C-alpha atoms as one frame of an Amber mdcrd trajectory, in Angstrom:
protein
 -64.030  10.019  -2.932 -65.951   7.701  -5.256 -67.935   4.780  -3.949 -66.746
   1.307  -4.908 -68.907  -0.647  -7.349 -71.250  -3.003  -5.478 -73.232  -6.013
  -6.632 -76.469  -6.503  -4.724 -78.735  -9.553  -4.690 -82.260  -8.648  -3.562
 -84.633 -11.450  -2.535 -88.229 -10.263  -2.187 -91.774 -11.098  -3.242 -92.667
  -7.399  -3.326 -92.197  -6.661  -7.011 -92.886  -2.926  -6.787 -90.377  -2.526
  -3.938 -87.800  -4.441  -5.970 -88.349  -2.273  -9.040 -88.187   0.989  -7.082
 -85.129  -0.028  -5.046 -83.250  -1.364  -8.084 -83.966   1.818 -10.044 -82.886
   4.066  -7.154 -79.645   2.208  -6.453 -78.627   1.793 -10.076 -79.293   5.474
 -10.761 -76.448   6.239  -8.357 -74.129   4.572 -10.861 -72.252   2.364  -8.411
 -74.632  -0.568  -8.030 -75.680  -3.583 -10.062 -78.865  -5.029  -8.558 -80.164
  -8.524  -9.284 -83.674  -9.201  -8.009 -85.257 -12.594  -7.435 -88.454 -13.775
  -5.786 -87.423 -17.376  -5.093 -85.323 -17.765  -1.939 -84.570 -21.370  -2.869
 -82.825 -20.144  -6.021 -80.692 -17.579  -4.150 -78.070 -20.099  -3.025 -77.618
 -21.325  -6.621 -77.194 -17.757  -7.825 -74.643 -17.018  -5.088 -72.638 -20.094
  -6.073 -72.266 -18.752  -9.612 -71.755 -15.013  -9.074 -70.113 -12.941  -6.374
 -72.168 -10.296  -4.547 -71.208  -7.659  -1.985 -74.632  -7.350  -0.382 -77.715
  -9.568  -0.009 -80.997  -7.847   0.843 -83.831 -10.171   1.841 -87.449  -9.835
   2.782 -87.341 -12.095   5.851 -91.125 -12.175   6.272 -91.773 -13.750   2.898
 -88.996 -16.293   2.499 -89.823 -19.920   1.732 -86.843 -20.847   3.914 -86.505
 -19.956   7.618 -84.363 -16.818   7.958 -81.552 -18.463   9.951 -81.298 -21.301
   7.425 -81.162 -18.740   4.633 -78.324 -16.844   6.328 -76.403 -20.117   6.854
 -76.913 -21.015   3.194 -75.671 -17.627   2.046 -72.630 -17.838   4.325 -71.836
 -21.331   3.001 -71.364 -19.862  -0.469 -69.909 -16.400   0.259 -68.425 -15.805
   3.698 -67.742 -12.094   3.242 -71.084 -10.926   1.820 -73.034  -8.351   3.850
 -76.555  -9.544   4.681
């Protein structure tokens, strides 16, 4: 059974982690990974494009984690965080 195609938004300041994770997931052939370092920009991105999963580095966000989750949910209620 084939995996469904998934769009992932990754929010992290760790550039090497982002590169490695994006490469690993996309090599599986079922994932499109968008990486950003600016948590403030994440809500704008989510308003313009649908994602299945949001991965965030909660220790390095400019926004408190709970506020970030509320902001994500305000744009896409069914996204996995």
